[in-house]
DSSP file (Angstrom, degrees, kcal/mol; ACC not computed):
  #  RESIDUE AA STRUCTURE BP1 BP2  ACC     N-H-->O    O-->H-N    N-H-->O    O-->H-N    TCO  KAPPA ALPHA  PHI   PSI    X-CA   Y-CA   Z-CA
    1    1 A M              0   0    0      0, 0.0     2,-0.9     0, 0.0     3,-0.1   0.000 360.0 360.0 360.0 120.8    0.0    0.0    0.0
    2    2 A D     >  -     0   0    0      1,-0.2     4,-2.0     2,-0.1     3,-0.3  -0.810 360.0-174.9 -98.8  98.4    1.6    3.3   -1.1
    3    3 A Q  H  > S+     0   0    0     -2,-0.9     4,-1.9     1,-0.2    -1,-0.2   0.836  83.8  58.6 -64.6 -32.7    0.3    6.0    1.2
    4    4 A N  H  4 S+     0   0    0      2,-0.2     4,-0.5     1,-0.2    -1,-0.2   0.896 107.3  47.5 -62.6 -39.2    2.1    8.7   -0.8
    5    5 A E  H >4 S+     0   0    0     -3,-0.3     3,-0.9     1,-0.2    -2,-0.2   0.908 112.0  49.3 -67.0 -42.3    0.1    7.6   -3.9
    6    6 A L  H 3< S+     0   0    0     -4,-2.0    -2,-0.2     1,-0.2    -1,-0.2   0.809 108.5  55.3 -64.8 -29.5   -3.2    7.6   -1.9
    7    7 A A  T >< S+     0   0    0     -4,-1.9     3,-2.6    -5,-0.2    -1,-0.2   0.552  74.7 125.8 -84.0  -8.1   -2.4   11.0   -0.5
    8    8 A K  T <  S+     0   0    0     -3,-0.9     3,-0.1    -4,-0.5    -3,-0.0  -0.297  85.0   6.7 -56.7 127.3   -2.0   12.7   -3.9
    9    9 A G  T 3  S+     0   0    0      1,-0.3     2,-0.3     2,-0.0    -1,-0.3   0.461 109.6 109.8  80.7   1.5   -4.3   15.7   -4.1
   10   10 A Q    <   -     0   0    0     -3,-2.6    -1,-0.3     1,-0.1     3,-0.1  -0.817  59.6-152.7-109.2 148.4   -5.3   15.4   -0.4
   11   11 A T  S    S+     0   0    0     -2,-0.3     2,-0.4    22,-0.3    -1,-0.1   0.738  89.4  27.3 -85.8 -25.2   -4.4   17.7    2.5
   12   12 A T        +     0   0    0     21,-0.4     2,-0.3     2,-0.0    -1,-0.2  -0.994  60.7 171.8-136.3 141.7   -4.7   14.8    4.9
   13   13 A C        +     0   0    0     -2,-0.4     2,-0.5    -3,-0.1    20,-0.2  -0.785   5.9 172.2-153.1 106.1   -4.3   11.0    4.5
   14   14 A V  E     -A   32   0A   0     18,-2.3    18,-2.7    -2,-0.3     2,-0.5  -0.966  22.0-146.7-118.9 121.8   -4.3    8.7    7.5
   15   15 A L  E     -A   31   0A   0     -2,-0.5    16,-0.3    16,-0.2     3,-0.1  -0.755  15.1-175.7 -83.7 130.1   -4.3    4.9    7.1
   16   16 A G  E     -     0   0A   0     14,-3.3     2,-0.3    -2,-0.5    -1,-0.2   0.934  57.6 -16.3 -90.4 -59.2   -6.2    3.2    9.9
   17   17 A I  E     -     0   0A   0     13,-0.5    13,-1.9    45,-0.1     2,-0.4  -0.996  47.8-150.5-151.0 148.0   -5.9   -0.5    9.4
   18   18 A L  E     -A   29   0A   0     -2,-0.3     2,-0.4    11,-0.2    11,-0.2  -0.990  19.5-179.9-120.3 127.8   -4.8   -3.0    6.8
   19   19 A K  E     -A   28   0A   0      9,-3.0     9,-2.9    -2,-0.4     2,-0.3  -0.977  16.6-148.0-134.7 122.1   -6.4   -6.5    6.8
   20   20 A L  E     -A   27   0A   0     -2,-0.4    45,-0.2     7,-0.2     7,-0.2  -0.637  26.6-116.8 -80.3 141.2   -5.7   -9.3    4.3
   21   21 A S    >   -     0   0    0      5,-2.7     3,-1.8    -2,-0.3    46,-0.1  -0.354  34.4-102.4 -68.0 160.2   -8.5  -11.7    3.5
   22   22 A P  T 3  S+     0   0    0      0, 0.0    -1,-0.1     0, 0.0    45,-0.1   0.832 126.8  48.9 -56.2 -32.6   -8.0  -15.3    4.6
   23   23 A S  T 3  S-     0   0    0      1,-0.0    44,-0.0     3,-0.0    -2,-0.0   0.593 107.5-130.5 -79.8 -10.1   -7.1  -16.3    1.0
   24   24 A Q  S <  S+     0   0    0     -3,-1.8     3,-0.1     2,-0.2    -1,-0.0   0.675  80.3 111.5  64.2  21.4   -4.8  -13.3    0.8
   25   25 A Q  S    S+     0   0    0      1,-0.1    21,-3.2    21,-0.1    22,-0.6   0.768  71.6  47.6 -87.7 -30.3   -6.4  -12.2   -2.4
   26   26 A Y  E     - B   0  45A   0     19,-0.2    -5,-2.7    20,-0.1     2,-0.5  -0.878  62.5-158.2-118.5 145.2   -8.1   -9.1   -1.0
   27   27 A L  E     -AB  20  44A   0     17,-2.6    17,-2.7    -2,-0.4     2,-0.4  -0.981   9.1-165.2-119.5 118.5   -6.8   -6.2    1.1
   28   28 A A  E     +AB  19  43A   0     -9,-2.9    -9,-3.0    -2,-0.5     2,-0.3  -0.860  16.8 172.6 -98.8 136.8   -9.3   -4.2    3.1
   29   29 A Y  E     -AB  18  42A   0     13,-2.6    13,-2.7    -2,-0.4     2,-0.4  -0.992  26.7-137.4-144.5 151.5   -8.0   -0.9    4.5
   30   30 A S  E     - B   0  41A   0    -13,-1.9   -14,-3.3    -2,-0.3   -13,-0.5  -0.906  23.6-176.6-110.6 140.1   -9.5    2.1    6.2
   31   31 A I  E     -AB  15  40A   0      9,-2.4     9,-2.4    -2,-0.4     2,-0.5  -0.992  15.5-153.8-139.5 141.8   -8.4    5.6    5.2
   32   32 A D  E     +A   14   0A   0    -18,-2.7   -18,-2.3    -2,-0.4     7,-0.1  -0.963  16.4 170.9-120.8 115.9   -9.2    9.0    6.6
   33   33 A Y  S    S+     0   0    0     -2,-0.5   -21,-0.4     5,-0.4   -22,-0.3   0.408  79.3  55.2 -99.1  -0.4   -9.0   12.0    4.2
   34   34 A I  S    S-     0   0    0      4,-0.3    -1,-0.1   -20,-0.1   -21,-0.1   0.778  96.3-129.7-101.4 -34.8  -10.6   14.5    6.7
   35   35 A G  S    S+     0   0    0      3,-0.2     4,-0.1   -21,-0.1   -22,-0.0   0.650  81.6 102.5  90.9  17.5   -8.3   14.0    9.8
   36   36 A R  S    S-     0   0    0      2,-0.2     3,-0.1     0, 0.0    -3,-0.0   0.079 100.0-101.9-118.4  22.4  -11.2   13.5   12.2
   37   37 A E  S    S+     0   0    0      1,-0.2     2,-0.7    -5,-0.0    24,-0.1   0.834  80.5 135.2  57.9  34.7  -10.9    9.7   12.5
   38   38 A K        -     0   0    0     22,-0.1    -5,-0.4    23,-0.0    -4,-0.3  -0.904  39.1-170.6-109.1  97.8  -13.8    9.2   10.2
   39   39 A F  E     - C   0  59A   0     20,-2.3    20,-3.0    -2,-0.7     2,-0.4  -0.447  19.9-147.6 -90.6 158.7  -12.5    6.5    8.0
   40   40 A Q  E     -B   31   0A   0     -9,-2.4    -9,-2.4    18,-0.2     2,-0.4  -0.983  18.4-134.6-120.3 141.6  -13.7    4.9    4.8
   41   41 A V  E     +BC  30  56A   0     15,-2.4    15,-1.9    -2,-0.4     2,-0.3  -0.799  25.1 178.8 -97.2 134.4  -13.1    1.3    4.0
   42   42 A Q  E     -B   29   0A   0    -13,-2.7   -13,-2.6    -2,-0.4     2,-0.4  -0.924  15.9-145.0-129.3 156.2  -11.9    0.2    0.6
   43   43 A V  E     -B   28   0A   0     11,-0.4     9,-2.7    -2,-0.3     2,-0.4  -0.986   9.2-163.6-127.8 133.9  -11.0   -3.2   -0.8
   44   44 A K  E     -BD  27  51A   0    -17,-2.7   -17,-2.6    -2,-0.4     2,-0.8  -0.950  18.7-135.2-117.1 133.7   -8.3   -4.0   -3.3
   45   45 A D  E  >  -B   26   0A   0      5,-3.2     4,-2.7    -2,-0.4     3,-0.4  -0.797  16.1-160.7 -83.5 113.3   -8.0   -7.2   -5.3
   46   46 A L  T  4 S+     0   0    0    -21,-3.2    -1,-0.1    -2,-0.8   -20,-0.1   0.662  85.3  58.2 -75.0 -16.2   -4.3   -8.0   -5.0
   47   47 A T  T  4 S+     0   0    0    -22,-0.6    -1,-0.2     1,-0.1   -21,-0.1   0.819 123.7  20.7 -80.6 -31.1   -4.3  -10.3   -8.0
   48   48 A T  T  4 S-     0   0    0     -3,-0.4    -2,-0.2     2,-0.2     3,-0.1   0.622  96.2-126.8-108.8 -19.1   -5.5   -7.6  -10.4
   49   49 A G     <  +     0   0    0     -4,-2.7     2,-0.2     1,-0.3    -3,-0.2   0.428  59.8 145.7  83.0  -1.0   -4.6   -4.4   -8.5
   50   50 A Q        -     0   0    0     -5,-0.4    -5,-3.2    -6,-0.1     2,-0.6  -0.518  42.5-148.0 -74.3 132.9   -8.2   -3.2   -8.9
   51   51 A V  B     -D   44   0A   0     -7,-0.2    -7,-0.2    -2,-0.2    -1,-0.0  -0.906  27.7-119.4 -96.2 123.9   -9.7   -1.1   -6.0
   52   52 A F        -     0   0    0     -9,-2.7    -9,-0.3    -2,-0.6    -1,-0.0  -0.288  10.6-130.2 -63.8 147.2  -13.4   -1.9   -5.8
   53   53 A E  S    S+     0   0    0    -11,-0.1    -1,-0.1     2,-0.0     2,-0.1   0.774  79.6 101.4 -69.7 -27.2  -15.7    1.1   -6.3
   54   54 A D        -     0   0    0    -11,-0.1   -11,-0.4     2,-0.0     2,-0.4  -0.372  53.1-173.7 -61.3 133.0  -17.7    0.3   -3.2
   55   55 A R        -     0   0    0    -13,-0.1     2,-0.7    -2,-0.1   -13,-0.2  -0.989  18.9-147.7-127.6 139.2  -16.7    2.5   -0.2
   56   56 A I  E     -C   41   0A   0    -15,-1.9   -15,-2.4    -2,-0.4     3,-0.3  -0.937  27.0-155.0-107.3 112.9  -18.0    2.1    3.3
   57   57 A E  E     +     0   0A   0     -2,-0.7   -17,-0.2   -17,-0.2    20,-0.2  -0.418  59.5  20.8 -90.8 160.3  -18.1    5.6    4.8
   58   58 A N  E    S+     0   0A   0      1,-0.2    19,-2.8   -20,-0.2     2,-0.2   0.876  83.0 151.0  55.4  48.8  -18.0    6.9    8.4
   59   59 A T  E     -CE  39  76A   0    -20,-3.0   -20,-2.3    -3,-0.3    17,-0.3  -0.660  48.2-117.6-104.8 163.3  -16.3    3.9    9.9
   60   60 A E  E     -     0   0A   0     15,-2.7    15,-0.2    -2,-0.2   -44,-0.1  -0.407  42.4-101.1 -81.4 172.0  -13.9    3.4   12.8
   61   61 A S  E    S+     0   0A   0     -2,-0.1     2,-0.3   -24,-0.1   -31,-0.2   0.503  93.3  96.1 -79.9  -1.0  -10.5    2.1   11.9
   62   62 A S  E     +     0   0A   0     13,-0.1    13,-0.9   -45,-0.0     2,-0.3  -0.675  42.7 148.3 -92.8 144.7  -11.3   -1.5   13.0
   63   63 A L  E     - E   0  74A   0     -2,-0.3     2,-0.3    11,-0.2    11,-0.2  -0.966  20.4-163.5-163.2 160.9  -12.4   -4.3   10.6
   64   64 A E  E     - E   0  73A   0      9,-2.2     9,-3.2    -2,-0.3     2,-0.3  -0.996  17.1-126.4-151.1 144.7  -12.2   -8.0   10.2
   65   65 A W  E     - E   0  72A   0     -2,-0.3     7,-0.2   -45,-0.2     2,-0.2  -0.635  19.1-132.9 -88.1 147.8  -12.7  -10.6    7.4
   66   66 A N    >   -     0   0    0      5,-2.5     3,-1.5    -2,-0.3     5,-0.1  -0.552  33.4-105.0 -85.5 164.3  -14.9  -13.7    7.7
   67   67 A N  T 3  S+     0   0    0      1,-0.3    -1,-0.1    -2,-0.2    -2,-0.0   0.609 114.3  73.2 -68.6 -10.8  -13.4  -17.0    6.6
   68   68 A D  T 3  S-     0   0    0      3,-0.1    -1,-0.3     1,-0.1   -47,-0.0   0.515  98.9-132.0 -81.1  -3.4  -15.6  -16.9    3.4
   69   69 A N  S <  S+     0   0    0     -3,-1.5    -2,-0.1     2,-0.2   -48,-0.1   0.596  93.4  74.1  64.2  12.6  -13.3  -14.1    1.9
   70   70 A K  S    S+     0   0    0      1,-0.1    20,-3.6    19,-0.0     2,-0.5   0.514  77.3  76.7-125.7 -15.5  -16.5  -12.1    1.0
   71   71 A T  E     - F   0  89A   0     18,-0.2    -5,-2.5    -5,-0.1     2,-0.4  -0.877  54.5-168.4-112.1 130.6  -17.7  -10.7    4.4
   72   72 A L  E     -EF  65  88A   0     16,-3.3    16,-2.8    -2,-0.5     2,-0.5  -0.929   8.3-154.2-113.5 138.8  -16.3   -7.8    6.3
   73   73 A Y  E     +EF  64  87A   0     -9,-3.2    -9,-2.2    -2,-0.4     2,-0.3  -0.945  30.6 151.6-108.3 132.5  -17.1   -6.9    9.8
   74   74 A Y  E     -EF  63  86A   0     12,-2.3    12,-3.1    -2,-0.5     2,-0.4  -0.950  40.8-116.3-153.1 170.2  -16.7   -3.2   10.8
   75   75 A T  E     - F   0  85A   0    -13,-0.9   -15,-2.7    -2,-0.3     2,-0.3  -0.949  30.5-175.6-116.2 133.6  -17.9   -0.5   13.0
   76   76 A T  E     -EF  59  84A   0      8,-2.9     8,-2.9    -2,-0.4     2,-0.4  -0.825  22.5-116.5-125.2 164.9  -19.6    2.6   11.7
   77   77 A M  E     - F   0  83A   0    -19,-2.8     6,-0.2    -2,-0.3     2,-0.1  -0.813  20.8-144.7-102.4 141.1  -20.9    5.9   13.2
   78   78 A D    >   -     0   0    0      4,-2.4     3,-2.2    -2,-0.4    -1,-0.0  -0.220  46.8 -77.8 -86.9-172.4  -24.5    7.0   13.1
   79   79 A H  T 3  S+     0   0    0      1,-0.3    -1,-0.0     2,-0.1    -2,-0.0   0.754 135.0  50.9 -61.7 -24.9  -25.7   10.6   12.8
   80   80 A A  T 3  S-     0   0    0      2,-0.1    -1,-0.3     3,-0.0     3,-0.1   0.278 120.4-110.1 -93.8   9.9  -24.9   11.3   16.4
   81   81 A E  S <  S+     0   0    0     -3,-2.2     2,-0.3     1,-0.3    -2,-0.1   0.832  71.1 143.2  61.6  36.7  -21.4    9.8   15.9
   82   82 A R        -     0   0    0      1,-0.0    -4,-2.4     0, 0.0     2,-0.3  -0.806  52.5-112.2 -98.0 148.5  -22.1    6.7   18.0
   83   83 A Y  E     -F   77   0A   0     -2,-0.3     2,-0.3    -6,-0.2    -6,-0.2  -0.595  32.3-176.3 -86.7 142.7  -20.6    3.4   16.9
   84   84 A A  E     -F   76   0A   0     -8,-2.9    -8,-2.9    -2,-0.3     2,-0.4  -0.992  27.5-119.0-135.6 142.7  -22.7    0.5   15.5
   85   85 A Y  E     -F   75   0A   0     -2,-0.3     2,-0.3   -10,-0.2   -10,-0.2  -0.684  38.1-179.4 -85.5 129.2  -21.5   -2.9   14.4
   86   86 A I  E     -F   74   0A   0    -12,-3.1   -12,-2.3    -2,-0.4     2,-0.4  -0.906  21.3-147.1-131.4 154.0  -22.1   -3.7   10.8
   87   87 A I  E     -F   73   0A   0     -2,-0.3     2,-0.4   -14,-0.2   -14,-0.2  -0.985  14.9-170.4-121.2 134.4  -21.6   -6.7    8.4
   88   88 A F  E     -F   72   0A   0    -16,-2.8   -16,-3.3    -2,-0.4     2,-0.4  -0.991   6.7-155.7-127.8 131.6  -20.9   -6.1    4.7
   89   89 A N  E      F   71   0A   0     -2,-0.4   -18,-0.2   -18,-0.2    -2,-0.0  -0.900 360.0 360.0-107.6 134.3  -20.8   -8.8    2.0
   90   90 A Y              0   0    0    -20,-3.6   -19,-0.1    -2,-0.4    -1,-0.1   0.387 360.0 360.0 -93.2 360.0  -18.8   -8.5   -1.3
């Protein structure tokens, strides 16, 4: 993961967490471009280099893969900035 490349054109770029899927084909990572610990989760296919268009907004920096290599567990903030546990399937 090249943080300098991710930071191009941004005033702030903080990587929160990097997690490989169990198959090691996908890399899920959280990134904050605001500087307020409001991360977005992105997933990259390491075999093709493609970053999926899906973004999960307003997350905390924690996340975890399920053993199926398609399901991510993460925490997101509601409108009052309280955390809620969410599951996302690719």
